[in-house]
PDB file of N, CA, C and O in Angstrom:
ATOM      1  N   MET A   1      13.136 -14.601  -6.183  1.00  0.00           N
ATOM      2  CA  MET A   1      13.824 -13.949  -7.274  1.00  0.00           C
ATOM      3  C   MET A   1      13.357 -12.508  -7.443  1.00  0.00           C
ATOM      4  O   MET A   1      14.119 -11.662  -7.910  1.00  0.00           O
ATOM      5  N   LEU A   2      12.126 -12.224  -7.072  1.00  0.00           N
ATOM      6  CA  LEU A   2      11.651 -10.853  -7.211  1.00  0.00           C
ATOM      7  C   LEU A   2      12.083  -9.974  -6.045  1.00  0.00           C
ATOM      8  O   LEU A   2      12.218  -8.760  -6.201  1.00  0.00           O
ATOM      9  N   PHE A   3      12.297 -10.565  -4.893  1.00  0.00           N
ATOM     10  CA  PHE A   3      12.677  -9.816  -3.697  1.00  0.00           C
ATOM     11  C   PHE A   3      13.914 -10.442  -3.057  1.00  0.00           C
ATOM     12  O   PHE A   3      13.805 -11.034  -1.983  1.00  0.00           O
ATOM     13  N   PRO A   4      15.086 -10.329  -3.684  1.00  0.00           N
ATOM     14  CA  PRO A   4      16.280 -11.011  -3.161  1.00  0.00           C
ATOM     15  C   PRO A   4      16.778 -10.447  -1.840  1.00  0.00           C
ATOM     16  O   PRO A   4      17.512 -11.125  -1.121  1.00  0.00           O
ATOM     17  N   ARG A   5      16.396  -9.229  -1.508  1.00  0.00           N
ATOM     18  CA  ARG A   5      16.852  -8.634  -0.245  1.00  0.00           C
ATOM     19  C   ARG A   5      15.886  -8.882   0.903  1.00  0.00           C
ATOM     20  O   ARG A   5      16.135  -8.449   2.028  1.00  0.00           O
ATOM     21  N   ALA A   6      14.781  -9.578   0.628  1.00  0.00           N
ATOM     22  CA  ALA A   6      13.847  -9.919   1.700  1.00  0.00           C
ATOM     23  C   ALA A   6      14.559 -10.812   2.709  1.00  0.00           C
ATOM     24  O   ALA A   6      15.497 -11.528   2.358  1.00  0.00           O
ATOM     25  N   ARG A   7      14.122 -10.770   3.937  1.00  0.00           N
ATOM     26  CA  ARG A   7      14.759 -11.553   4.994  1.00  0.00           C
ATOM     27  C   ARG A   7      13.888 -12.755   5.332  1.00  0.00           C
ATOM     28  O   ARG A   7      12.667 -12.637   5.425  1.00  0.00           O
ATOM     29  N   VAL A   8      14.522 -13.915   5.518  1.00  0.00           N
ATOM     30  CA  VAL A   8      13.844 -15.145   5.894  1.00  0.00           C
ATOM     31  C   VAL A   8      14.325 -15.516   7.288  1.00  0.00           C
ATOM     32  O   VAL A   8      15.525 -15.684   7.504  1.00  0.00           O
ATOM     33  N   THR A   9      13.407 -15.644   8.230  1.00  0.00           N
ATOM     34  CA  THR A   9      13.783 -16.029   9.583  1.00  0.00           C
ATOM     35  C   THR A   9      14.024 -17.527   9.608  1.00  0.00           C
ATOM     36  O   THR A   9      13.147 -18.310   9.242  1.00  0.00           O
ATOM     37  N   SER A  10      15.222 -17.929  10.043  1.00  0.00           N
ATOM     38  CA  SER A  10      15.630 -19.332  10.021  1.00  0.00           C
ATOM     39  C   SER A  10      16.042 -19.772  11.417  1.00  0.00           C
ATOM     40  O   SER A  10      16.620 -18.999  12.181  1.00  0.00           O
ATOM     41  N   LEU A  11      15.738 -21.020  11.738  1.00  0.00           N
ATOM     42  CA  LEU A  11      16.150 -21.613  12.997  1.00  0.00           C
ATOM     43  C   LEU A  11      17.457 -22.354  12.748  1.00  0.00           C
ATOM     44  O   LEU A  11      17.499 -23.290  11.950  1.00  0.00           O
ATOM     45  N   VAL A  12      18.525 -21.938  13.429  1.00  0.00           N
ATOM     46  CA  VAL A  12      19.853 -22.499  13.230  1.00  0.00           C
ATOM     47  C   VAL A  12      20.253 -23.257  14.488  1.00  0.00           C
ATOM     48  O   VAL A  12      20.208 -22.708  15.590  1.00  0.00           O
ATOM     49  N   PHE A  13      20.644 -24.521  14.325  1.00  0.00           N
ATOM     50  CA  PHE A  13      21.095 -25.345  15.444  1.00  0.00           C
ATOM     51  C   PHE A  13      22.609 -25.420  15.449  1.00  0.00           C
ATOM     52  O   PHE A  13      23.231 -25.666  14.415  1.00  0.00           O
ATOM     53  N   LEU A  14      23.198 -25.209  16.610  1.00  0.00           N
ATOM     54  CA  LEU A  14      24.632 -25.383  16.812  1.00  0.00           C
ATOM     55  C   LEU A  14      24.804 -26.278  18.034  1.00  0.00           C
ATOM     56  O   LEU A  14      24.944 -25.793  19.157  1.00  0.00           O
ATOM     57  N   GLY A  15      24.793 -27.573  17.805  1.00  0.00           N
ATOM     58  CA  GLY A  15      24.854 -28.514  18.923  1.00  0.00           C
ATOM     59  C   GLY A  15      23.575 -28.428  19.743  1.00  0.00           C
ATOM     60  O   GLY A  15      22.479 -28.654  19.229  1.00  0.00           O
ATOM     61  N   PHE A  16      23.723 -28.102  21.021  1.00  0.00           N
ATOM     62  CA  PHE A  16      22.559 -27.963  21.889  1.00  0.00           C
ATOM     63  C   PHE A  16      21.948 -26.571  21.832  1.00  0.00           C
ATOM     64  O   PHE A  16      20.862 -26.343  22.366  1.00  0.00           O
ATOM     65  N   PHE A  17      22.625 -25.662  21.204  1.00  0.00           N
ATOM     66  CA  PHE A  17      22.169 -24.286  21.155  1.00  0.00           C
ATOM     67  C   PHE A  17      21.432 -24.031  19.840  1.00  0.00           C
ATOM     68  O   PHE A  17      21.771 -24.599  18.802  1.00  0.00           O
ATOM     69  N   TYR A  18      20.441 -23.187  19.905  1.00  0.00           N
ATOM     70  CA  TYR A  18      19.710 -22.808  18.702  1.00  0.00           C
ATOM     71  C   TYR A  18      19.427 -21.318  18.750  1.00  0.00           C
ATOM     72  O   TYR A  18      19.396 -20.697  19.813  1.00  0.00           O
ATOM     73  N   GLN A  19      19.224 -20.773  17.569  1.00  0.00           N
ATOM     74  CA  GLN A  19      18.994 -19.332  17.480  1.00  0.00           C
ATOM     75  C   GLN A  19      18.187 -19.037  16.216  1.00  0.00           C
ATOM     76  O   GLN A  19      18.343 -19.703  15.193  1.00  0.00           O
ATOM     77  N   LEU A  20      17.332 -18.036  16.307  1.00  0.00           N
ATOM     78  CA  LEU A  20      16.612 -17.543  15.140  1.00  0.00           C
ATOM     79  C   LEU A  20      17.428 -16.411  14.523  1.00  0.00           C
ATOM     80  O   LEU A  20      17.784 -15.447  15.200  1.00  0.00           O
ATOM     81  N   ILE A  21      17.715 -16.539  13.247  1.00  0.00           N
ATOM     82  CA  ILE A  21      18.446 -15.479  12.560  1.00  0.00           C
ATOM     83  C   ILE A  21      17.716 -15.121  11.276  1.00  0.00           C
ATOM     84  O   ILE A  21      17.008 -15.950  10.704  1.00  0.00           O
ATOM     85  N   ASP A  22      17.891 -13.882  10.827  1.00  0.00           N
ATOM     86  CA  ASP A  22      17.320 -13.437   9.556  1.00  0.00           C
ATOM     87  C   ASP A  22      18.390 -13.554   8.483  1.00  0.00           C
ATOM     88  O   ASP A  22      19.484 -13.006   8.611  1.00  0.00           O
ATOM     89  N   VAL A  23      18.052 -14.277   7.425  1.00  0.00           N
ATOM     90  CA  VAL A  23      18.985 -14.535   6.325  1.00  0.00           C
ATOM     91  C   VAL A  23      18.381 -13.936   5.058  1.00  0.00           C
ATOM     92  O   VAL A  23      17.172 -14.044   4.854  1.00  0.00           O
ATOM     93  N   PRO A  24      19.192 -13.303   4.195  1.00  0.00           N
ATOM     94  CA  PRO A  24      18.660 -12.798   2.924  1.00  0.00           C
ATOM     95  C   PRO A  24      18.070 -13.935   2.078  1.00  0.00           C
ATOM     96  O   PRO A  24      18.617 -15.037   2.038  1.00  0.00           O
ATOM     97  N   ALA A  25      16.966 -13.655   1.415  1.00  0.00           N
ATOM     98  CA  ALA A  25      16.272 -14.674   0.626  1.00  0.00           C
ATOM     99  C   ALA A  25      17.167 -15.260  -0.459  1.00  0.00           C
ATOM    100  O   ALA A  25      17.068 -16.448  -0.762  1.00  0.00           O
ATOM    101  N   ILE A  26      18.038 -14.445  -1.046  1.00  0.00           N
ATOM    102  CA  ILE A  26      18.897 -14.947  -2.123  1.00  0.00           C
ATOM    103  C   ILE A  26      19.854 -16.018  -1.604  1.00  0.00           C
ATOM    104  O   ILE A  26      20.204 -16.941  -2.340  1.00  0.00           O
ATOM    105  N   ILE A  27      20.283 -15.905  -0.336  1.00  0.00           N
ATOM    106  CA  ILE A  27      21.155 -16.911   0.272  1.00  0.00           C
ATOM    107  C   ILE A  27      20.376 -18.208   0.495  1.00  0.00           C
ATOM    108  O   ILE A  27      20.883 -19.293   0.213  1.00  0.00           O
ATOM    109  N   VAL A  28      19.149 -18.098   0.998  1.00  0.00           N
ATOM    110  CA  VAL A  28      18.316 -19.275   1.234  1.00  0.00           C
ATOM    111  C   VAL A  28      18.022 -19.984  -0.084  1.00  0.00           C
ATOM    112  O   VAL A  28      18.124 -21.209  -0.162  1.00  0.00           O
ATOM    113  N   LEU A  29      17.660 -19.228  -1.118  1.00  0.00           N
ATOM    114  CA  LEU A  29      17.376 -19.838  -2.424  1.00  0.00           C
ATOM    115  C   LEU A  29      18.610 -20.495  -3.022  1.00  0.00           C
ATOM    116  O   LEU A  29      18.528 -21.592  -3.573  1.00  0.00           O
ATOM    117  N   GLY A  30      19.754 -19.827  -2.913  1.00  0.00           N
ATOM    118  CA  GLY A  30      20.992 -20.414  -3.432  1.00  0.00           C
ATOM    119  C   GLY A  30      21.356 -21.691  -2.708  1.00  0.00           C
ATOM    120  O   GLY A  30      21.754 -22.670  -3.340  1.00  0.00           O
ATOM    121  N   PHE A  31      21.225 -21.698  -1.375  1.00  0.00           N
ATOM    122  CA  PHE A  31      21.521 -22.892  -0.583  1.00  0.00           C
ATOM    123  C   PHE A  31      20.578 -24.026  -0.966  1.00  0.00           C
ATOM    124  O   PHE A  31      21.015 -25.164  -1.137  1.00  0.00           O
ATOM    125  N   TRP A  32      19.286 -23.725  -1.101  1.00  0.00           N
ATOM    126  CA  TRP A  32      18.304 -24.739  -1.481  1.00  0.00           C
ATOM    127  C   TRP A  32      18.610 -25.306  -2.873  1.00  0.00           C
ATOM    128  O   TRP A  32      18.540 -26.515  -3.089  1.00  0.00           O
ATOM    129  N   PHE A  33      18.952 -24.412  -3.814  1.00  0.00           N
ATOM    130  CA  PHE A  33      19.248 -24.850  -5.175  1.00  0.00           C
ATOM    131  C   PHE A  33      20.467 -25.782  -5.194  1.00  0.00           C
ATOM    132  O   PHE A  33      20.454 -26.816  -5.861  1.00  0.00           O
ATOM    133  N   VAL A  34      21.506 -25.410  -4.466  1.00  0.00           N
ATOM    134  CA  VAL A  34      22.722 -26.240  -4.423  1.00  0.00           C
ATOM    135  C   VAL A  34      22.422 -27.592  -3.779  1.00  0.00           C
ATOM    136  O   VAL A  34      22.922 -28.618  -4.240  1.00  0.00           O
ATOM    137  N   LEU A  35      21.613 -27.605  -2.719  1.00  0.00           N
ATOM    138  CA  LEU A  35      21.253 -28.877  -2.096  1.00  0.00           C
ATOM    139  C   LEU A  35      20.490 -29.779  -3.066  1.00  0.00           C
ATOM    140  O   LEU A  35      20.752 -30.980  -3.129  1.00  0.00           O
ATOM    141  N   GLN A  36      19.558 -29.213  -3.815  1.00  0.00           N
ATOM    142  CA  GLN A  36      18.809 -30.000  -4.792  1.00  0.00           C
ATOM    143  C   GLN A  36      19.739 -30.552  -5.875  1.00  0.00           C
ATOM    144  O   GLN A  36      19.603 -31.699  -6.299  1.00  0.00           O
ATOM    145  N   LEU A  37      20.679 -29.723  -6.311  1.00  0.00           N
ATOM    146  CA  LEU A  37      21.628 -30.145  -7.336  1.00  0.00           C
ATOM    147  C   LEU A  37      22.518 -31.274  -6.828  1.00  0.00           C
ATOM    148  O   LEU A  37      22.729 -32.260  -7.534  1.00  0.00           O
ATOM    149  N   ILE A  38      23.035 -31.141  -5.622  1.00  0.00           N
ATOM    150  CA  ILE A  38      23.886 -32.192  -5.055  1.00  0.00           C
ATOM    151  C   ILE A  38      23.099 -33.482  -4.868  1.00  0.00           C
ATOM    152  O   ILE A  38      23.584 -34.559  -5.215  1.00  0.00           O
ATOM    153  N   ASP A  39      21.887 -33.383  -4.323  1.00  0.00           N
ATOM    154  CA  ASP A  39      21.065 -34.578  -4.138  1.00  0.00           C
ATOM    155  C   ASP A  39      20.729 -35.237  -5.476  1.00  0.00           C
ATOM    156  O   ASP A  39      20.729 -36.464  -5.576  1.00  0.00           O
ATOM    157  N   GLY A  40      20.447 -34.450  -6.486  1.00  0.00           N
ATOM    158  CA  GLY A  40      20.157 -35.006  -7.807  1.00  0.00           C
ATOM    159  C   GLY A  40      21.363 -35.701  -8.411  1.00  0.00           C
ATOM    160  O   GLY A  40      21.232 -36.771  -9.005  1.00  0.00           O
ATOM    161  N   LEU A  41      22.544 -35.096  -8.264  1.00  0.00           N
ATOM    162  CA  LEU A  41      23.758 -35.708  -8.809  1.00  0.00           C
ATOM    163  C   LEU A  41      24.116 -37.002  -8.086  1.00  0.00           C
ATOM    164  O   LEU A  41      24.600 -37.947  -8.709  1.00  0.00           O
ATOM    165  N   THR A  42      23.881 -37.050  -6.779  1.00  0.00           N
ATOM    166  CA  THR A  42      24.184 -38.284  -6.046  1.00  0.00           C
ATOM    167  C   THR A  42      23.210 -39.404  -6.392  1.00  0.00           C
ATOM    168  O   THR A  42      23.535 -40.577  -6.208  1.00  0.00           O
ATOM    169  N   GLN A  43      22.038 -39.070  -6.884  1.00  0.00           N
ATOM    170  CA  GLN A  43      21.047 -40.083  -7.240  1.00  0.00           C
ATOM    171  C   GLN A  43      21.240 -40.634  -8.658  1.00  0.00           C
ATOM    172  O   GLN A  43      20.561 -41.584  -9.044  1.00  0.00           O
ATOM    173  N   LEU A  44      22.148 -40.054  -9.427  1.00  0.00           N
ATOM    174  CA  LEU A  44      22.339 -40.515 -10.808  1.00  0.00           C
ATOM    175  C   LEU A  44      22.754 -41.983 -10.880  1.00  0.00           C
ATOM    176  O   LEU A  44      22.258 -42.726 -11.726  1.00  0.00           O
ATOM    177  N   GLY A  45      23.643 -42.395 -10.013  1.00  0.00           N
ATOM    178  CA  GLY A  45      24.123 -43.778 -10.063  1.00  0.00           C
ATOM    179  C   GLY A  45      23.312 -44.747  -9.239  1.00  0.00           C
ATOM    180  O   GLY A  45      23.550 -45.953  -9.294  1.00  0.00           O
ATOM    181  N   ALA A  46      22.346 -44.242  -8.466  1.00  0.00           N
ATOM    182  CA  ALA A  46      21.560 -45.119  -7.589  1.00  0.00           C
ATOM    183  C   ALA A  46      20.568 -45.933  -8.405  1.00  0.00           C
ATOM    184  O   ALA A  46      19.940 -45.431  -9.337  1.00  0.00           O
ATOM    185  N   ILE A  47      20.444 -47.196  -8.033  1.00  0.00           N
ATOM    186  CA  ILE A  47      19.473 -48.073  -8.709  1.00  0.00           C
ATOM    187  C   ILE A  47      18.224 -48.107  -7.834  1.00  0.00           C
ATOM    188  O   ILE A  47      18.155 -48.823  -6.835  1.00  0.00           O
ATOM    189  N   GLN A  48      17.263 -47.327  -8.235  1.00  0.00           N
ATOM    190  CA  GLN A  48      15.978 -47.279  -7.544  1.00  0.00           C
ATOM    191  C   GLN A  48      14.928 -46.841  -8.546  1.00  0.00           C
ATOM    192  O   GLN A  48      15.249 -46.456  -9.671  1.00  0.00           O
ATOM    193  N   ALA A  49      13.690 -46.902  -8.138  1.00  0.00           N
ATOM    194  CA  ALA A  49      12.595 -46.617  -9.064  1.00  0.00           C
ATOM    195  C   ALA A  49      12.602 -45.169  -9.533  1.00  0.00           C
ATOM    196  O   ALA A  49      12.386 -44.915 -10.718  1.00  0.00           O
ATOM    197  N   GLY A  50      12.845 -44.206  -8.634  1.00  0.00           N
ATOM    198  CA  GLY A  50      12.754 -42.793  -8.990  1.00  0.00           C
ATOM    199  C   GLY A  50      13.982 -42.265  -9.692  1.00  0.00           C
ATOM    200  O   GLY A  50      13.866 -41.497 -10.647  1.00  0.00           O
ATOM    201  N   GLY A  51      15.161 -42.662  -9.238  1.00  0.00           N
ATOM    202  CA  GLY A  51      16.395 -42.204  -9.852  1.00  0.00           C
ATOM    203  C   GLY A  51      16.665 -40.722  -9.697  1.00  0.00           C
ATOM    204  O   GLY A  51      17.395 -40.152 -10.508  1.00  0.00           O
ATOM    205  N   GLY A  52      16.102 -40.069  -8.679  1.00  0.00           N
ATOM    206  CA  GLY A  52      16.363 -38.652  -8.452  1.00  0.00           C
ATOM    207  C   GLY A  52      15.541 -37.711  -9.312  1.00  0.00           C
ATOM    208  O   GLY A  52      15.893 -36.541  -9.460  1.00  0.00           O
ATOM    209  N   VAL A  53      14.454 -38.204  -9.878  1.00  0.00           N
ATOM    210  CA  VAL A  53      13.628 -37.376 -10.763  1.00  0.00           C
ATOM    211  C   VAL A  53      13.064 -36.170 -10.024  1.00  0.00           C
ATOM    212  O   VAL A  53      12.974 -35.085 -10.597  1.00  0.00           O
ATOM    213  N   ALA A  54      12.685 -36.341  -8.771  1.00  0.00           N
ATOM    214  CA  ALA A  54      12.083 -35.237  -8.016  1.00  0.00           C
ATOM    215  C   ALA A  54      13.073 -34.090  -7.841  1.00  0.00           C
ATOM    216  O   ALA A  54      12.684 -32.923  -7.897  1.00  0.00           O
ATOM    217  N   PHE A  55      14.341 -34.408  -7.631  1.00  0.00           N
ATOM    218  CA  PHE A  55      15.331 -33.352  -7.461  1.00  0.00           C
ATOM    219  C   PHE A  55      15.466 -32.529  -8.740  1.00  0.00           C
ATOM    220  O   PHE A  55      15.553 -31.302  -8.692  1.00  0.00           O
ATOM    221  N   TYR A  56      15.482 -33.210  -9.875  1.00  0.00           N
ATOM    222  CA  TYR A  56      15.593 -32.491 -11.146  1.00  0.00           C
ATOM    223  C   TYR A  56      14.308 -31.740 -11.478  1.00  0.00           C
ATOM    224  O   TYR A  56      14.354 -30.712 -12.153  1.00  0.00           O
ATOM    225  N   ALA A  57      13.165 -32.236 -11.015  1.00  0.00           N
ATOM    226  CA  ALA A  57      11.909 -31.508 -11.201  1.00  0.00           C
ATOM    227  C   ALA A  57      11.943 -30.203 -10.407  1.00  0.00           C
ATOM    228  O   ALA A  57      11.468 -29.171 -10.882  1.00  0.00           O
ATOM    229  N   HIS A  58      12.504 -30.249  -9.198  1.00  0.00           N
ATOM    230  CA  HIS A  58      12.622 -29.025  -8.404  1.00  0.00           C
ATOM    231  C   HIS A  58      13.571 -28.031  -9.068  1.00  0.00           C
ATOM    232  O   HIS A  58      13.288 -26.834  -9.120  1.00  0.00           O
ATOM    233  N   ILE A  59      14.685 -28.526  -9.568  1.00  0.00           N
ATOM    234  CA  ILE A  59      15.655 -27.653 -10.242  1.00  0.00           C
ATOM    235  C   ILE A  59      15.018 -27.018 -11.476  1.00  0.00           C
ATOM    236  O   ILE A  59      15.137 -25.812 -11.690  1.00  0.00           O
ATOM    237  N   GLY A  60      14.344 -27.831 -12.283  1.00  0.00           N
ATOM    238  CA  GLY A  60      13.690 -27.318 -13.489  1.00  0.00           C
ATOM    239  C   GLY A  60      12.603 -26.310 -13.163  1.00  0.00           C
ATOM    240  O   GLY A  60      12.485 -25.286 -13.837  1.00  0.00           O
ATOM    241  N   GLY A  61      11.808 -26.586 -12.137  1.00  0.00           N
ATOM    242  CA  GLY A  61      10.767 -25.649 -11.730  1.00  0.00           C
ATOM    243  C   GLY A  61      11.346 -24.336 -11.238  1.00  0.00           C
ATOM    244  O   GLY A  61      10.789 -23.272 -11.507  1.00  0.00           O
ATOM    245  N   PHE A  62      12.454 -24.399 -10.521  1.00  0.00           N
ATOM    246  CA  PHE A  62      13.115 -23.197 -10.034  1.00  0.00           C
ATOM    247  C   PHE A  62      13.610 -22.350 -11.201  1.00  0.00           C
ATOM    248  O   PHE A  62      13.391 -21.139 -11.230  1.00  0.00           O
ATOM    249  N   VAL A  63      14.271 -22.981 -12.156  1.00  0.00           N
ATOM    250  CA  VAL A  63      14.825 -22.253 -13.303  1.00  0.00           C
ATOM    251  C   VAL A  63      13.704 -21.657 -14.154  1.00  0.00           C
ATOM    252  O   VAL A  63      13.771 -20.489 -14.537  1.00  0.00           O
ATOM    253  N   VAL A  64      12.683 -22.447 -14.449  1.00  0.00           N
ATOM    254  CA  VAL A  64      11.569 -21.944 -15.255  1.00  0.00           C
ATOM    255  C   VAL A  64      10.855 -20.808 -14.526  1.00  0.00           C
ATOM    256  O   VAL A  64      10.497 -19.806 -15.145  1.00  0.00           O
ATOM    257  N   GLY A  65      10.644 -20.954 -13.221  1.00  0.00           N
ATOM    258  CA  GLY A  65      10.004 -19.895 -12.445  1.00  0.00           C
ATOM    259  C   GLY A  65      10.817 -18.615 -12.441  1.00  0.00           C
ATOM    260  O   GLY A  65      10.263 -17.519 -12.536  1.00  0.00           O
ATOM    261  N   ALA A  66      12.145 -18.754 -12.330  1.00  0.00           N
ATOM    262  CA  ALA A  66      13.013 -17.573 -12.338  1.00  0.00           C
ATOM    263  C   ALA A  66      12.948 -16.865 -13.691  1.00  0.00           C
ATOM    264  O   ALA A  66      12.882 -15.637 -13.747  1.00  0.00           O
ATOM    265  N   VAL A  67      12.965 -17.633 -14.772  1.00  0.00           N
ATOM    266  CA  VAL A  67      12.899 -17.043 -16.114  1.00  0.00           C
ATOM    267  C   VAL A  67      11.550 -16.361 -16.331  1.00  0.00           C
ATOM    268  O   VAL A  67      11.498 -15.244 -16.846  1.00  0.00           O
ATOM    269  N   LEU A  68      10.463 -17.019 -15.946  1.00  0.00           N
ATOM    270  CA  LEU A  68       9.138 -16.432 -16.120  1.00  0.00           C
ATOM    271  C   LEU A  68       8.963 -15.178 -15.259  1.00  0.00           C
ATOM    272  O   LEU A  68       8.311 -14.224 -15.684  1.00  0.00           O
ATOM    273  N   ALA A  69       9.534 -15.174 -14.066  1.00  0.00           N
ATOM    274  CA  ALA A  69       9.454 -13.981 -13.210  1.00  0.00           C
ATOM    275  C   ALA A  69      10.183 -12.810 -13.862  1.00  0.00           C
ATOM    276  O   ALA A  69       9.688 -11.683 -13.857  1.00  0.00           O
ATOM    277  N   ARG A  70      11.360 -13.079 -14.421  1.00  0.00           N
ATOM    278  CA  ARG A  70      12.107 -12.013 -15.114  1.00  0.00           C
ATOM    279  C   ARG A  70      11.317 -11.479 -16.296  1.00  0.00           C
ATOM    280  O   ARG A  70      11.255 -10.269 -16.512  1.00  0.00           O
ATOM    281  N   LEU A  71      10.708 -12.386 -17.066  1.00  0.00           N
ATOM    282  CA  LEU A  71       9.900 -11.956 -18.209  1.00  0.00           C
ATOM    283  C   LEU A  71       8.700 -11.125 -17.753  1.00  0.00           C
ATOM    284  O   LEU A  71       8.380 -10.108 -18.368  1.00  0.00           O
ATOM    285  N   ALA A  72       8.039 -11.553 -16.682  1.00  0.00           N
ATOM    286  CA  ALA A  72       6.864 -10.838 -16.185  1.00  0.00           C
ATOM    287  C   ALA A  72       7.245  -9.441 -15.713  1.00  0.00           C
ATOM    288  O   ALA A  72       6.502  -8.488 -15.948  1.00  0.00           O
ATOM    289  N   VAL A  73       8.378  -9.307 -15.057  1.00  0.00           N
ATOM    290  CA  VAL A  73       8.823  -7.988 -14.598  1.00  0.00           C
ATOM    291  C   VAL A  73       9.109  -7.085 -15.802  1.00  0.00           C
ATOM    292  O   VAL A  73       8.754  -5.906 -15.792  1.00  0.00           O
ATOM    293  N   GLY A  74       9.745  -7.631 -16.828  1.00  0.00           N
ATOM    294  CA  GLY A  74      10.040  -6.852 -18.033  1.00  0.00           C
ATOM    295  C   GLY A  74       8.781  -6.417 -18.755  1.00  0.00           C
ATOM    296  O   GLY A  74       8.691  -5.276 -19.208  1.00  0.00           O
ATOM    297  N   VAL A  75       7.815  -7.302 -18.869  1.00  0.00           N
ATOM    298  CA  VAL A  75       6.555  -6.975 -19.543  1.00  0.00           C
ATOM    299  C   VAL A  75       5.798  -5.924 -18.741  1.00  0.00           C
ATOM    300  O   VAL A  75       5.253  -4.982 -19.317  1.00  0.00           O
ATOM    301  N   ALA A  76       5.756  -6.071 -17.423  1.00  0.00           N
ATOM    302  CA  ALA A  76       5.047  -5.093 -16.587  1.00  0.00           C
ATOM    303  C   ALA A  76       5.703  -3.717 -16.690  1.00  0.00           C
ATOM    304  O   ALA A  76       5.001  -2.706 -16.724  1.00  0.00           O
ATOM    305  N   ALA A  77       7.025  -3.660 -16.739  1.00  0.00           N
ATOM    306  CA  ALA A  77       7.720  -2.374 -16.867  1.00  0.00           C
ATOM    307  C   ALA A  77       7.408  -1.725 -18.213  1.00  0.00           C
ATOM    308  O   ALA A  77       7.192  -0.515 -18.283  1.00  0.00           O
ATOM    309  N   ARG A  78       7.382  -2.521 -19.281  1.00  0.00           N
ATOM    310  CA  ARG A  78       7.040  -1.970 -20.603  1.00  0.00           C
ATOM    311  C   ARG A  78       5.613  -1.463 -20.634  1.00  0.00           C
ATOM    312  O   ARG A  78       5.341  -0.425 -21.237  1.00  0.00           O
ATOM    313  N   MET A  79       4.696  -2.175 -19.996  1.00  0.00           N
ATOM    314  CA  MET A  79       3.300  -1.747 -19.975  1.00  0.00           C
ATOM    315  C   MET A  79       3.137  -0.450 -19.198  1.00  0.00           C
ATOM    316  O   MET A  79       2.343   0.408 -19.585  1.00  0.00           O
ATOM    317  N   ARG A  80       3.886  -0.296 -18.095  1.00  0.00           N
ATOM    318  CA  ARG A  80       3.807   0.950 -17.326  1.00  0.00           C
ATOM    319  C   ARG A  80       4.359   2.120 -18.128  1.00  0.00           C
ATOM    320  O   ARG A  80       3.810   3.221 -18.079  1.00  0.00           O
ATOM    321  N   ARG A  81       5.442   1.889 -18.865  1.00  0.00           N
ATOM    322  CA  ARG A  81       6.023   2.974 -19.663  1.00  0.00           C
ATOM    323  C   ARG A  81       5.116   3.371 -20.810  1.00  0.00           C
ATOM    324  O   ARG A  81       5.024   4.553 -21.140  1.00  0.00           O
ATOM    325  N   SER A  82       4.442   2.407 -21.427  1.00  0.00           N
ATOM    326  CA  SER A  82       3.613   2.711 -22.591  1.00  0.00           C
ATOM    327  C   SER A  82       2.258   3.279 -22.202  1.00  0.00           C
ATOM    328  O   SER A  82       1.601   3.920 -23.022  1.00  0.00           O
ATOM    329  N   ALA A  83       1.837   3.060 -20.987  1.00  0.00           N
ATOM    330  CA  ALA A  83       0.534   3.553 -20.538  1.00  0.00           C
ATOM    331  C   ALA A  83       0.691   5.004 -20.076  1.00  0.00           C
ATOM    332  O   ALA A  83       1.007   5.275 -18.918  1.00  0.00           O
ATOM    333  N   THR A  84       0.459   5.929 -21.019  1.00  0.00           N
ATOM    334  CA  THR A  84       0.579   7.357 -20.682  1.00  0.00           C
ATOM    335  C   THR A  84      -0.792   7.868 -20.264  1.00  0.00           C
ATOM    336  O   THR A  84      -1.801   7.479 -20.852  1.00  0.00           O
ATOM    337  N   PRO A  85      -0.841   8.725 -19.268  1.00  0.00           N
ATOM    338  CA  PRO A  85      -2.138   9.252 -18.853  1.00  0.00           C
ATOM    339  C   PRO A  85      -2.716  10.140 -19.961  1.00  0.00           C
ATOM    340  O   PRO A  85      -1.966  10.777 -20.700  1.00  0.00           O
ATOM    341  N   PRO A  86      -4.037  10.183 -20.074  1.00  0.00           N
ATOM    342  CA  PRO A  86      -4.661  11.013 -21.117  1.00  0.00           C
ATOM    343  C   PRO A  86      -4.380  12.490 -20.873  1.00  0.00           C
ATOM    344  O   PRO A  86      -4.302  12.948 -19.734  1.00  0.00           O
ATOM    345  N   ALA A  87      -4.231  13.212 -21.959  1.00  0.00           N
ATOM    346  CA  ALA A  87      -3.955  14.660 -21.890  1.00  0.00           C
ATOM    347  C   ALA A  87      -5.214  15.385 -21.423  1.00  0.00           C
ATOM    348  O   ALA A  87      -6.326  15.054 -21.832  1.00  0.00           O
ATOM    349  N   VAL A  88      -5.019  16.360 -20.573  1.00  0.00           N
ATOM    350  CA  VAL A  88      -6.138  17.138 -20.051  1.00  0.00           C
ATOM    351  C   VAL A  88      -6.241  18.429 -20.866  1.00  0.00           C
ATOM    352  O   VAL A  88      -5.245  19.120 -21.082  1.00  0.00           O
ATOM    353  N   GLY A  89      -7.433  18.737 -21.304  1.00  0.00           N
ATOM    354  CA  GLY A  89      -7.639  20.012 -21.974  1.00  0.00           C
ATOM    355  C   GLY A  89      -7.812  19.867 -23.391  1.00  0.00           C
ATOM    356  O   GLY A  89      -7.996  20.859 -24.095  1.00  0.00           O
TER     357      GLY A  89
END
């Protein structure tokens, strides 16, 4: 979330062929988030001990982490603006 334009090197399989490609981090995070959401929704009706709790824990951790990162960036920017260098002379 802090570096959405960073590149993530990914191994992509196309049948017998494979290739390393660089993908923007925001695409990788979005794909991961959607996969977690789909897996969590498919587990809602399943009768098992966990019931998809781990998928929702990942989603919640992602959202909370994104919100806290945004807050931290805002606080750091305010601190830099308010920290004026001492006057000389």
